[in-house]
C-alpha positions in Angstrom: -20.7 45.5 -55.3 -19.3 41.6 -56.3 -15.3 41.9 -55.6 -14.3 41.0 -59.1 -11.0 39.1 -59.2 -9.1 38.7 -62.8 -7.8 35.2 -64.0 -4.1 35.5 -61.0 -7.2 36.1 -58.5 -6.4 39.8 -57.4 -8.9 42.2 -57.3 -10.2 44.2 -60.1 -10.9 48.0 -60.0 -14.1 49.8 -60.4 -14.0 52.6 -62.6 -15.9 55.8 -62.7 -16.4 55.6 -66.2 -18.0 52.4 -66.0 -20.7 53.8 -63.7 -24.3 52.8 -65.0 -27.5 53.6 -63.2 -29.2 50.8 -61.0 -31.7 48.2 -63.5 -34.1 48.5 -60.2 -35.6 51.3 -58.0 -36.3 50.6 -54.4 -39.2 52.5 -53.1 -40.0 51.5 -49.9 -37.8 48.8 -47.2 -40.0 47.4 -44.3 -37.5 46.2 -41.8 -37.9 43.8 -38.5 -35.0 42.9 -36.3 -35.4 40.5 -33.7 -32.2 41.4 -31.9 -29.8 38.6 -30.5 -25.9 39.0 -30.2 -25.3 35.5 -32.0 -27.9 35.2 -34.3 -30.1 38.4 -35.2 -33.2 37.9 -37.5 -33.8 40.3 -40.3 -36.8 40.2 -42.2 -36.7 42.7 -45.2 -39.6 44.0 -47.3 -39.0 46.0 -50.5 -41.3 47.1 -52.8 -38.9 47.5 -56.1 -39.4 48.6 -59.9 -37.6 48.1 -62.5 -35.5 51.2 -64.0 -37.0 51.6 -67.2 -34.0 53.4 -68.6 -32.0 50.3 -68.3 -32.3 47.6 -70.5 -33.9 44.6 -68.3 -31.6 42.3 -66.3 -31.4 40.2 -63.5 -31.8 41.5 -59.9 -28.6 41.3 -58.6 -28.8 42.3 -54.8 -25.5 42.7 -52.7 -24.6 40.5 -49.5 -21.7 39.7 -47.2 -21.4 36.8 -44.4 -25.4 36.6 -44.3 -27.2 33.5 -43.9 -30.0 33.3 -45.9 -33.2 31.2 -45.1 -36.2 32.8 -47.3 -36.5 34.8 -50.8 -40.4 35.8 -51.9 -41.9 37.8 -54.8 -45.2 38.9 -54.0 -45.6 36.2 -51.5 -44.8 33.8 -53.2 -41.7 31.5 -53.1 -39.2 32.6 -55.6 -36.3 31.1 -57.6 -32.8 32.6 -57.3 -28.9 31.8 -57.5 -25.7 33.2 -55.7 -22.8 34.5 -57.7 -20.1 35.0 -55.3 -21.7 37.0 -52.5 -24.6 38.3 -54.4 -27.9 37.2 -54.4 -29.0 37.0 -58.2 -33.3 36.7 -59.2 -34.5 36.5 -62.4 -37.7 36.8 -64.3 -39.0 39.2 -62.2 -42.0 41.7 -63.1 -41.5 45.5 -63.6 -42.9 45.9 -60.3 -42.8 43.9 -57.1 -42.6 43.3 -53.4 -39.3 41.6 -52.6 -39.4 39.7 -49.1 -35.8 38.4 -47.4 -35.3 36.7 -44.1 -31.4 36.6 -43.1 -29.8 36.2 -40.1 -25.9 37.1 -38.7 -24.1 37.3 -35.9 -23.1 40.5 -34.5 -21.1 39.4 -31.5 -18.4 38.0 -33.8 -18.4 41.0 -36.1 -14.6 42.4 -35.5 -14.8 44.4 -38.6 -17.1 46.5 -37.2 -19.4 47.0 -40.4 -22.6 46.1 -40.4 -24.5 45.7 -37.4 -22.2 44.5 -34.3 -22.4 44.7 -30.9 -20.0 46.8 -28.4 -20.0 46.5 -24.7 -23.6 44.8 -24.9 -25.0 47.0 -26.8 -25.7 46.8 -30.9 -24.8 49.3 -33.1 -24.7 49.7 -37.0 -22.1 51.1 -39.2 -23.1 50.9 -43.0 -20.9 53.8 -44.8 -19.7 52.8 -47.2 -20.7 48.9 -47.7 -22.1 47.8 -44.5 -25.4 47.5 -45.3 -24.9 44.6 -47.4 -23.6 42.8 -44.1 -27.2 43.2 -42.7 -29.4 41.9 -45.3 -29.3 41.8 -49.3 -29.7 45.4 -50.7 -28.9 47.1 -53.8 -25.9 48.5 -51.7 -25.1 51.5 -53.8 -25.7 55.6 -52.7 -27.9 56.3 -56.0 -30.8 53.8 -54.8 -32.9 56.0 -52.5 -35.6 54.8 -50.6 -37.9 55.7 -47.6 -37.6 53.1 -44.7 -39.8 51.7 -41.8 -37.6 50.0 -39.3 -39.2 47.6 -36.5 -36.8 46.7 -33.6 -37.6 44.0 -31.2 -35.6 42.5 -28.4 -35.2 41.7 -24.8 -36.3 44.7 -22.4 -33.9 44.3 -19.7 -30.9 43.9 -21.6 -31.8 46.4 -24.2 -34.0 49.1 -22.9 -33.5 51.9 -25.5 -34.0 51.5 -29.2 -33.4 53.6 -31.8 -33.1 54.0 -35.6 -33.7 56.7 -38.2 -36.2 59.0 -38.3 -39.4 59.7 -35.8 -40.6 57.1 -33.4 -44.2 56.1 -34.1 -45.2 53.2 -32.1 -43.7 51.2 -29.1 -44.9 48.5 -26.7 -44.6 45.4 -25.1 -44.1 41.8 -26.4 -44.4 38.7 -24.7 -41.7 36.8 -22.8 -40.1 40.3 -21.4 -39.3 41.6 -24.7 -40.3 45.0 -26.3 -40.6 46.5 -29.4 -40.0 50.1 -31.1 -41.4 51.2 -34.6 -39.6 54.0 -36.6 -40.5 55.7 -39.9 -38.0 58.5 -41.7 -39.7 60.5 -43.4 -37.2 61.4 -45.9 -35.8 58.9 -48.8 -32.0 58.2 -48.3 -29.5 55.7 -49.7 -29.2 52.5 -47.4 -25.7 53.9 -46.1 -27.5 56.4 -43.8 -29.6 53.4 -42.4 -28.6 52.8 -38.3 -29.7 51.3 -35.5 -28.8 51.1 -31.9 -30.3 48.9 -29.2 -28.8 48.9 -25.3 -28.8 49.9 -22.0 -28.3 53.9 -22.4 -29.1 57.2 -21.4 -29.7 60.3 -22.8 -28.9 64.2 -22.4 -32.1 65.8 -23.8 -32.6 69.5 -25.1 -35.7 71.1 -26.4 -34.7 73.7 -29.1 -37.0 76.3 -31.1 -35.6 76.7 -34.5 -36.1 80.2 -36.1 -38.9 78.8 -38.3 -40.9 78.4 -35.0 -40.8 74.5 -34.9 -39.9 72.6 -31.8 -37.2 69.8 -31.9 -35.9 67.3 -29.3 -32.2 66.8 -29.1 -30.7 63.7 -27.2 -27.5 62.7 -26.7 -27.1 58.7 -26.0 -24.1 57.3 -24.0 -23.4 54.8 -21.1 -24.5 55.7 -17.6 -22.0 57.2 -16.0 -20.7 59.2 -18.8 -23.7 61.6 -18.9 -21.7 64.3 -17.1 -19.5 64.2 -20.0 -22.3 65.4 -22.8 -22.9 69.2 -21.8 -20.2 70.2 -24.3 -21.5 67.7 -27.1 -25.1 68.6 -26.5 -24.1 72.9 -26.6 -22.2 71.9 -29.9 -25.2 70.4 -31.7 -27.4 73.5 -30.2 -24.6 75.9 -32.4 -24.8 73.8 -35.3 -28.5 73.6 -35.9 -28.8 77.5 -35.4 -25.9 78.0 -37.4 -26.7 76.2 -40.2 -30.2 77.8 -40.1 -28.4 81.2 -40.1 -25.8 80.7 -42.3 -27.4 79.1 -44.9 -31.2 78.7 -44.6 -31.0 75.2 -43.7 -33.0 74.2 -40.8 -33.2 70.7 -38.8 -36.1 68.6 -40.7 -36.6 66.0 -38.3 -38.6 65.9 -35.0 -35.7 64.9 -33.2 -31.9 64.4 -33.7 -30.1 61.9 -31.5 -26.4 61.4 -31.4 -25.3 57.7 -29.8 -21.7 57.1 -28.5 -19.8 54.0 -28.6 -16.2 53.3 -27.5 -15.6 50.7 -30.8 -15.7 52.4 -34.0 -13.6 52.1 -37.0 -14.1 56.0 -37.9 -14.6 59.4 -35.7 -18.5 59.6 -36.5 -21.1 58.7 -39.1 -24.2 61.3 -40.1 -27.1 58.1 -40.3 -30.4 60.2 -40.9 -31.5 61.5 -37.5 -29.1 59.0 -35.3 -25.5 60.2 -35.4 -23.6 57.3 -34.5 -20.0 58.8 -32.8 -16.7 57.6 -31.7 -17.1 58.5 -27.8 -13.5 60.3 -28.6 -15.8 63.1 -30.4 -19.1 63.2 -27.0 -17.5 63.0 -24.0 -15.5 65.5 -22.5 -15.3 67.2 -18.8 -12.4 69.4 -17.8 -11.1 66.2 -15.6 -10.7 64.2 -18.8 -10.7 66.1 -22.0 -7.9 68.5 -23.1 -8.9 71.9 -25.1 -8.3 70.2 -27.9 -10.8 67.4 -27.3 -13.3 70.0 -27.0 -12.4 72.0 -30.4 -12.5 68.3 -32.1 -15.9 67.5 -30.4 -17.3 71.3 -31.6 -15.9 70.5 -34.9 -16.9 66.7 -35.4 -20.8 67.2 -34.0 -20.9 70.0 -36.4 -19.7 68.0 -39.4 -22.1 65.1 -38.9 -24.7 67.5 -38.2 -24.2 69.6 -41.1 -24.4 66.2 -43.7 -28.1 66.3 -42.4 -28.8 68.4 -45.8 -25.1 67.9 -47.5 -25.2 64.2 -47.8 -28.5 63.2 -46.3 -30.9 65.4 -47.8 -28.6 65.3 -51.1 -26.3 62.6 -51.6 -23.7 61.2 -53.6 -24.6 59.4 -57.3 -21.7 57.1 -56.3 -18.9 56.7 -54.2 -16.3 58.4 -56.8 -18.3 61.8 -55.9 -17.7 61.2 -52.3 -16.2 64.7 -51.8 -19.2 65.9 -52.9 -20.5 65.2 -49.2 -17.3 65.0 -47.6 -15.5 68.0 -48.6 -18.3 70.6 -48.8 -19.1 69.5 -45.1 -15.5 69.8 -43.9 -15.9 73.2 -45.4 -19.0 73.9 -43.8 -17.5 72.5 -40.1 -14.3 75.1 -40.7 -16.7 77.6 -41.2 -19.1 76.8 -38.4 -16.1 76.8 -35.8 -14.4 79.8 -37.1 -17.7 81.8 -37.1 -18.0 80.7 -33.1 -14.6 82.5 -32.5 -15.2 85.8 -30.7 -12.5 87.8 -32.7 -10.5 87.7 -35.6 -7.1 86.2 -34.5 -9.0 83.0 -32.8 -10.4 82.8 -36.6 -7.1 83.1 -38.0 -5.7 80.3 -35.2 -8.6 77.8 -36.3 -7.4 78.5 -40.2 -3.8 77.8 -39.6 -4.3 74.9 -37.8 -6.5 73.6 -40.8 -3.6 74.4 -43.3 -1.2 72.6 -41.0 -3.2 69.4 -41.2 -3.2 69.3 -44.9 0.3 70.4 -45.5 1.5 67.9 -43.0 -1.1 65.1 -44.3 -2.6 65.6 -47.4 0.4 67.1 -49.3 2.6 63.7 -48.8 -0.3 61.9 -50.0 -0.6 64.1 -53.3 3.2 63.3 -53.9 2.6 59.5 -52.9 1.6 56.2 -54.2 -2.1 56.6 -53.0 -2.2 60.0 -54.5 -5.9 60.2 -56.2 -7.9 63.1 -57.6 -10.3 64.6 -55.3 -12.9 62.8 -57.6 -11.0 59.3 -58.1 -11.2 57.6 -61.0 -10.7 54.4 -59.7 -10.8 52.0 -56.6 -10.5 48.5 -55.4 -11.8 49.2 -52.0 -13.7 52.2 -51.2 -12.9 52.4 -47.5 -9.2 53.5 -48.6 -10.5 56.5 -50.2 -12.1 58.4 -46.9 -8.6 60.2 -47.2 -7.6 64.1 -46.1 -7.6 64.3 -50.2 -11.5 64.0 -50.8 -11.7 65.3 -47.3 -9.5 68.6 -46.4 -8.2 69.1 -49.9 -11.9 68.8 -51.1 -12.9 71.6 -48.4 -10.1 73.8 -50.0 -11.7 73.4 -53.8 -15.2 74.2 -51.9 -13.2 77.1 -50.3 -11.9 78.2 -53.4 -15.5 78.5 -55.2 -16.2 80.7 -52.3 -13.5 83.2 -52.9 -14.1 83.5 -56.8 -17.9 84.0 -56.3 -17.4 85.9 -52.6 -19.2 84.8 -49.4 -23.0 85.8 -50.3 -22.4 84.4 -53.8 -21.6 81.3 -52.1 -24.9 81.3 -50.0 -26.7 82.0 -53.4 -24.8 79.2 -54.5 -25.7 76.8 -51.6 -29.5 77.9 -51.8 -29.9 76.9 -55.4 -28.0 73.6 -55.1 -30.3 72.4 -52.8 -33.4 73.7 -54.8 -32.5 71.8 -57.6 -31.0 68.7 -56.0 -33.2 67.7 -52.6 -34.1 64.2 -52.6 -31.4 63.5 -55.2 -27.9 61.6 -55.3 -25.5 63.7 -57.6 -22.1 64.4 -58.7 -19.2 66.9 -57.8 -20.1 68.4 -61.3 -24.0 69.1 -60.3 -22.7 71.1 -57.3 -20.2 73.6 -59.1 -22.8 74.0 -61.9 -25.2 75.1 -59.4 -22.5 77.4 -57.3 -21.5 78.9 -60.9 -25.0 79.3 -61.9 -26.0 81.3 -58.8 -23.3 83.9 -59.9 -23.2 83.7 -63.5 -20.7 86.7 -63.6 -18.2 85.4 -61.7 -14.7 84.2 -62.2 -15.8 80.8 -61.4 -18.6 80.8 -64.0 -16.5 82.2 -66.6 -13.3 79.3 -66.2 -16.1 76.6 -64.8 -14.7 74.0 -66.9 -10.9 75.0 -66.2 -11.7 75.2 -62.4 -12.9 71.5 -62.5 -9.6 70.1 -63.0 -9.4 70.4 -59.5 -11.6 67.2 -59.5 -10.2 65.7 -62.0 -6.5 66.2 -61.3 -4.4 64.8 -58.5 -1.2 66.1 -56.9 -0.1 69.2 -55.5 0.5 72.4 -58.0 3.5 74.6 -57.6 3.7 78.1 -58.0 7.2 79.6 -58.8 6.8 83.2 -58.4 9.8 85.8 -58.9 9.5 89.3 -58.4 11.5 92.2 -60.3 11.5 96.0 -59.4 11.7 98.5 -61.8 12.8 101.7 -60.1 12.4 104.0 -63.3 8.6 102.6 -63.7 8.0 102.8 -60.1 6.9 99.0 -60.9 6.7 95.6 -59.6 5.8 92.4 -61.7 5.5 89.0 -59.9 5.8 86.5 -62.6 4.1 83.2 -62.1 4.6 79.7 -63.6 2.5 76.9 -62.3 3.2 73.4 -62.3 2.0 70.0 -61.0 4.0 67.0 -60.5 3.1 63.5 -62.5 0.9 61.2 -60.1 -0.2 57.4 -60.4 -1.6 57.3 -64.0 -1.4 61.1 -64.5 2.0 62.0 -66.0 0.6 65.4 -67.2 -1.3 67.9 -66.1 -3.3 71.0 -67.3 -3.2 74.3 -65.6 -5.6 75.1 -62.7 -7.3 77.8 -61.7 -5.8 79.2 -58.5 -7.2 82.3 -56.9 -3.8 84.1 -55.2 -4.5 86.6 -52.7 -1.7 89.0 -52.7 -0.3 92.1 -50.3 2.4 93.9 -50.7 4.4 95.6 -47.8 7.3 98.0 -47.5 10.9 97.2 -46.1 9.5 98.8 -42.6 6.3 96.3 -42.7 4.1 98.8 -43.7 1.3 98.0 -46.2 1.1 99.7 -49.5 -1.6 100.5 -51.7 -2.3 98.1 -54.7 -2.7 99.3 -58.3 -2.6 96.9 -61.2 -1.1 97.7 -64.0 -3.9 99.2 -66.7 -6.5 100.3 -63.9 -6.9 103.7 -62.4 -8.0 102.6 -58.7 -5.9 102.2 -55.8 -7.1 99.5 -53.3 -5.6 98.6 -49.9 -5.5 95.2 -48.0 -5.2 92.1 -50.1 -6.2 91.6 -53.6 -7.2 88.3 -55.2 -5.6 87.5 -58.8 -7.0 84.6 -60.5 -4.0 82.4 -62.6 -5.3 80.2 -64.7 -2.4 80.0 -67.6 0.8 77.8 -67.3 2.7 81.3 -66.8 1.4 84.6 -66.2 2.9 88.1 -65.1 1.4 90.5 -62.4 2.5 93.9 -62.4 1.9 96.8 -59.9 2.5 100.4 -60.3 3.0 103.8 -58.0 5.7 102.2 -55.6 8.5 104.0 -54.9 10.8 101.1 -53.5 10.7 97.5 -53.6 7.9 95.9 -51.6 7.8 92.8 -49.8 5.3 90.7 -51.4 2.9 89.2 -49.2 2.0 86.2 -51.2 -1.1 83.4 -50.9 -2.8 85.3 -47.9 -5.0 83.2 -46.0 -3.7 80.3 -47.8 -6.5 80.9 -50.3 -5.1 77.8 -52.6 -3.8 74.3 -51.7 -0.8 74.6 -53.7 2.9 74.9 -53.0 4.8 78.4 -53.6 7.9 78.5 -54.3 9.6 82.4 -53.6 13.2 83.0 -53.1 12.5 85.2 -50.1 15.4 86.5 -48.2 15.9 86.0 -44.4 15.6 89.8 -43.8 11.9 89.9 -45.9 11.1 86.8 -44.4 11.5 88.5 -40.6 9.7 91.7 -42.0 6.8 89.4 -42.8 6.5 87.7 -39.6 7.4 91.2 -37.4 4.5 92.9 -39.5 2.4 91.2 -42.2 -1.3 91.9 -41.0 -2.4 88.6 -42.6 -2.1 86.0 -39.9 -1.7 83.1 -42.0 1.4 84.6 -43.9 3.5 85.8 -40.9 2.8 82.3 -39.5 4.3 81.1 -42.8 6.8 83.3 -42.6 7.9 81.6 -39.5 7.8 78.2 -40.8 9.8 79.4 -43.9 12.9 80.6 -41.5 12.5 77.3 -39.4 12.5 75.1 -42.0 15.4 77.0 -44.0 17.3 76.6 -40.9 16.7 72.8 -40.7 17.4 71.9 -44.1 20.5 73.6 -43.6 21.4 71.4 -40.6 20.6 68.7 -42.8 22.9 69.3 -45.2 25.4 70.4 -43.4 25.5 66.9 -41.6 24.8 68.8 -38.1 25.2 67.2 -35.0 23.0 67.4 -31.7 24.9 69.9 -30.1 25.6 71.9 -33.2 23.8 75.1 -33.3 20.8 75.1 -35.9 19.4 78.1 -35.2 20.6 82.0 -36.1 20.7 84.8 -33.7 17.9 86.5 -36.0 15.9 83.6 -35.9 16.1 83.6 -32.2 15.5 87.4 -31.6 12.7 87.0 -33.9 10.8 84.3 -32.1 12.0 86.1 -28.8 10.0 89.1 -30.3 7.2 87.1 -30.8 7.1 86.0 -27.1 7.2 89.2 -26.0 4.6 90.9 -28.4 1.7 91.9 -26.2 -0.5 92.4 -29.3 0.0 88.9 -30.5 -2.5 85.9 -29.1 -1.0 83.6 -26.6 -2.5 80.9 -29.2 -1.1 82.4 -32.5 2.4 82.7 -30.3 2.1 78.9 -29.7 1.9 78.2 -33.6 4.7 80.6 -34.3 7.2 78.8 -31.8 5.9 75.4 -33.0 8.6 74.3 -35.3 7.7 72.2 -38.5 7.6 68.4 -38.0 9.5 66.2 -39.0 7.0 64.7 -41.4 6.6 67.9 -43.2 10.7 68.5 -43.2 11.3 65.0 -44.6 8.6 66.1 -47.6 10.8 68.9 -48.8 13.8 66.4 -49.1 14.5 64.2 -52.4 16.2 61.7 -50.2 15.3 61.4 -46.4 17.7 60.1 -43.7 14.9 59.7 -40.8 17.2 59.7 -38.0 19.4 62.8 -39.4 16.0 64.6 -39.5 14.9 63.7 -36.0 18.6 64.8 -34.9 18.4 68.2 -36.2 14.8 68.9 -35.5 15.5 67.7 -31.5 18.6 70.2 -32.1 16.7 72.8 -32.6 14.2 72.1 -30.0 17.0 72.1 -27.2 18.4 75.7 -28.9 15.1 76.9 -28.5 14.6 75.7 -25.1 18.1 77.3 -23.8 18.6 80.7 -25.8 15.2 81.6 -24.9 15.2 80.4 -21.4 14.3 83.6 -19.5 11.5 84.2 -22.1 10.3 80.9 -21.3 10.1 81.6 -17.4 8.3 84.9 -17.9 5.6 82.8 -20.3 4.6 80.3 -18.0 4.4 82.8 -15.1 1.8 85.0 -17.5 -0.2 82.4 -18.3 -0.2 79.1 -16.1 -3.2 80.5 -14.5 -6.4 80.9 -16.5 -9.1 81.2 -13.9 -11.9 78.8 -13.8 -12.1 76.2 -16.5 -13.6 77.2 -19.9 -12.4 75.8 -23.2 -12.9 79.1 -25.2 -10.0 80.2 -27.7 -8.3 82.9 -25.5 -8.0 80.8 -22.1 -7.2 77.5 -24.3 -4.6 79.6 -26.2 -3.1 81.2 -22.7 -3.1 77.0 -21.5 -1.1 76.1 -24.6 1.4 78.3 -24.8 1.7 77.8 -20.9 2.2 73.8 -21.7 5.1 75.0 -24.3 6.7 76.5 -22.1 7.0 73.9 -19.5 7.6 71.6 -22.1 10.9 74.1 -23.4 12.2 74.6 -19.5 12.4 70.9 -18.8 13.9 70.4 -22.2 16.2 72.8 -21.1 16.8 71.2 -17.7 18.1 68.0 -19.7 21.1 69.8 -20.6 22.0 72.0 -17.8 21.1 69.5 -14.7 18.3 71.9 -13.0 15.9 70.3 -11.0 13.6 73.4 -10.3 11.4 73.8 -13.6 11.1 69.3 -13.7 9.9 69.6 -9.5 7.7 72.4 -10.7 6.3 70.4 -13.4 5.8 67.6 -11.2 3.6 69.7 -8.7 1.9 71.3 -11.6 1.1 67.8 -12.9 -0.3 66.9 -9.4 -2.3 70.3 -8.7 -3.9 70.6 -11.9 -7.7 71.3 -11.9 -8.4 70.4 -15.6 -7.2 67.8 -17.9 -5.3 70.4 -20.3 -3.0 71.4 -17.8 -2.3 68.1 -16.2 -1.7 66.5 -19.8 0.7 69.4 -20.7 2.8 69.0 -17.6 3.0 65.2 -18.2 4.2 65.4 -21.6 6.7 67.9 -20.6 8.6 65.7 -18.4 8.1 62.5 -21.0 9.2 64.7 -23.9 12.2 65.9 -22.1 13.2 62.2 -20.9 13.0 63.7 -17.4 13.5 60.9 -14.4 9.8 62.2 -13.0 8.6 61.1 -15.7 7.7 57.4 -14.5 6.4 58.5 -11.3 4.1 60.8 -13.0 2.8 58.1 -15.9 2.2 55.9 -13.2 0.6 58.5 -10.8 -2.3 59.5 -14.2 -2.9 55.8 -15.0 -3.8 55.3 -11.3 -6.3 58.1 -11.6 -7.9 57.3 -14.8 -7.6 53.9 -15.0 -11.6 53.8 -15.5 -11.5 56.4 -18.2 -11.1 54.7 -21.6 -9.9 57.8 -23.5 -7.6 59.3 -20.9 -6.0 55.9 -21.1 -5.8 56.3 -24.8 -4.0 59.6 -24.3 -2.0 57.7 -21.6 -0.8 54.8 -24.0 -0.4 57.3 -27.0 1.8 59.7 -25.1 4.5 57.1 -24.4 4.3 55.6 -28.1 4.9 58.9 -29.4 7.4 60.2 -27.2 10.9 61.8 -28.8 13.5 58.4 -29.4 16.5 58.8 -27.3 18.9 55.4 -28.2 16.2 53.1 -29.8 14.1 53.4 -26.3 10.5 54.0 -27.9 10.3 50.0 -30.2 10.6 48.2 -26.6 8.6 50.1 -24.8 6.0 50.5 -27.5 5.8 46.4 -27.3 5.6 46.4 -23.9 2.6 48.7 -23.7 0.7 45.9 -26.0 1.3 43.2 -23.5 -0.3 46.1 -20.7 -3.8 44.7 -19.5 -5.2 47.7 -20.8 -4.1 47.1 -24.4 -6.7 45.3 -27.0 -5.9 45.5 -30.4 -9.5 44.9 -31.4 -10.5 48.3 -30.0 -9.8 50.7 -32.9 -9.1 53.5 -30.6 -6.7 51.5 -28.4 -4.7 50.1 -31.5 -4.3 53.8 -32.5 -2.9 55.1 -29.3 -0.2 52.6 -29.3 0.5 51.0 -32.8 -0.4 54.3 -34.8 1.3 56.6 -32.5 4.7 54.7 -33.1 4.3 54.0 -37.0 2.4 56.8 -38.1 3.2 59.8 -35.7 6.7 59.2 -34.6 9.0 58.7 -37.4 12.1 59.6 -35.4 11.6 56.4 -33.6 10.0 53.9 -36.1 12.4 54.5 -38.9 15.4 52.4 -37.4 18.5 51.5 -38.7 18.2 47.9 -38.0 14.6 48.0 -39.3 12.8 46.3 -36.1 10.5 49.3 -36.5 9.2 48.0 -40.1 9.3 44.6 -39.2 7.0 45.6 -36.5 5.0 47.5 -38.4 4.3 44.3 -41.0 3.5 42.1 -38.1 1.0 44.6 -36.9 -0.7 45.1 -40.6 -1.1 41.6 -41.0 -2.3 40.7 -37.5 -4.8 43.7 -38.0 -5.9 42.4 -41.1 -7.5 39.7 -39.6 -9.2 41.1 -37.2 -10.2 45.0 -38.9 -9.3 45.2 -42.1 -10.3 49.0 -42.3 -7.7 49.6 -39.4 -4.9 47.6 -41.0 -5.2 49.4 -44.5 -5.1 52.6 -42.2 -2.2 51.2 -40.7 -0.5 50.0 -43.8 -0.2 53.7 -45.0 2.6 54.8 -42.5 5.2 53.5 -45.7 3.5 55.3 -48.1 6.4 57.6 -48.9 8.6 54.9 -48.3 10.4 55.3 -51.8 12.2 59.1 -50.6 14.0 57.0 -47.9 17.8 56.8 -47.8 19.5 53.6 -47.4 19.2 51.2 -45.7 16.1 52.3 -44.7 14.8 52.3 -48.5 15.7 48.4 -49.1 14.3 47.5 -45.2 11.0 49.2 -46.0 10.4 47.5 -49.1 11.1 44.5 -47.8 8.4 44.5 -44.9 5.9 46.0 -47.6 6.9 43.1 -50.2 6.1 40.8 -47.0 2.8 42.2 -46.1 1.9 42.1 -49.8 2.7 38.2 -50.0 0.3 37.1 -47.3 -2.3 34.5 -48.8 -6.2 35.8 -48.3 -4.8 39.5 -47.4 -7.8 42.1 -47.6 -8.5 43.8 -50.4 -8.5 47.4 -48.4 -4.9 46.4 -47.2 -3.9 44.9 -50.6 -4.6 48.0 -52.6 -2.1 50.3 -49.9 0.5 47.8 -50.0 0.2 46.8 -54.0 -0.1 50.5 -54.8 3.0 51.1 -52.4 5.2 48.8 -54.6 4.0 49.9 -57.7 5.5 53.5 -56.4 8.8 52.5 -56.8 
């Protein structure tokens, strides 16, 4: 797409309302690559035809940093002109063959978009607009074509040649070269094109699907990494089986391939039949990967495989519809991971973890300068909109649809969606319509136009709820008012459709029967109430005493609930609520309340922030034999500094850091005996398996070590730090080893230095493990401003390279985006460092730079002197000449959000 600029040279936004169908369709694409790192030759033969529904106009093909050598129309030379980066051809017939010959230089492609080289291997990344860096094309998702791809390369250097679809021919060529020809039997947009060429080895597995068809599954990695692919393969097998069992969606290719690369901007990419992954989400064995890594690999492998239908077979009409594929597929991977859990508690833990990501990352985005609807209205650079709003909030919108139509009803809707739209590029409206049409008697169908406001309105809705008990009528009335704050370009909001799951408990914690006013039936458990007006009342009858309401069970909608719970009510919910999410949430509310009171009271690092009732409640959780270890670990994890800051109108980051660290120290000392018991009960999990129960026990044991070392910091105890160092040395898996290392580093103990040195010596050749080593240090709690000098030293380390996205994220992002207590320095040095790194990265990889630029999204909430210093740093970046449109969009929106 041509980057348009106004009279002042500023990029012009692309708007959803300006969508127009393409003037030409491309039916077939025949690509031939002569692969060479310095000069790859690309021959592109396409069959095109005019779109009869669009007025006749020239053909405009997108390109970026290409060297054009030849243009032929029906085999004859053709006149053309260049308008910016677009190739424009006039006077074309209604149907024709177009041949374009170009060259590019993959070895110099530091943007990692299009065709690039990583460790002597060719890879591609074409979503969203990378295919134009390979050849001139109609680079838009609604142009779907059939692809044939021939790859030619030196056999010794590139013995493996891969592309989309099925391998139909391969053979030898003169001068030590060889070729492979691939045919994809399904139409696809160009962003799903992929090729890989290099020295790779594969783990292979043949499976037979439920329909009796056989498939070859392959996971390609570098030699030496094959022993780290078993879990990825198992996750892929489980994904194939689950999607066919749950939604009736079978694997549609003879083979399905995953390839891992260490240089990748994203987590993974769902190219049809040839998924390209960041090594972070493929490689794992117990010596090098943590339980969290195993969980993430399962989730991401599932996510990319599920795109085979929700994204590949049915794709987006335009990039404004990105959540059509991403929100739906995040929902599908969340359901997959929950369905693989053996019991209800493990499912609940997964749900809580997903909600924690949403509230910590997406809610601030919804309240900041980059706020946008799930279906955005405009963008300058689409890469900036691969966001937690599109993905995680989009998944919550899909989850609400399932809540409104039921699990079986949702499955019927998915079936109808693919029956209607297979092979098409469609919209979010098309998806919502299919789910509603399959369930005509549902609340979704009744309220569909209003429900779709979730796609069009930005911001996080708030539910202000108030309960009144009427003893005379034995009734309890909840009054609920919904609102949504202004966001950029949307000063006013209309009411949303919000499904709210509600239960009632008595004062002793026993669940009460539910009977709504005007109804004769009495139900037990959870009741879903659908809100659709600005203000509503919900009255329950037949109650002998005032109940404790359990509102928004399971986090049934992505909203903020404002309800003035008393401490006693929250303690009742924490001890007794049968809904695990609200049980966890009660503990979070109590912790958040204590933090906000400590911040307002100007507490010091020695002032008790947590009261005895809270500490007793946490002690009861640790001692409760009926609760799983993973759930206990979640309950005992305090609200993050970022989440606490979001509850404040004006944020002093150092005060937030001080108070939360005081809370951690208090938990460590007050529960010292319990932490010792917890560690002894959970540290031995037997032979390593990454199952939820064992993972939960390791997580809780790791938390105990962390608190025991923290307590030793104030008491001077040497026993537990010594035990922790020994645990680090003796650990039989990376989770236990890293938990011990983290405990020493996070507590600032002197033993941390030798443990860090030993860790690096053991794993110096394991790139992903060294990423952890860097990240742990850059994200450590700041004590007296010690982290920024350390980060600068880490950037000088021989193992650091700013050009590798994983390594840049491990140091720079861990500091700027994930360590607010260290980043927001009174002397503004953190902001100066940030601006230097954004500018440096922008010249190398604009996508990575733009992600880093978002570390100061919420600068306008900061107290002085942080606020002025942050604004100055943002303005410095914005003033840089030739700033990429990626970074330009982020920093100019940040400044406009003042």
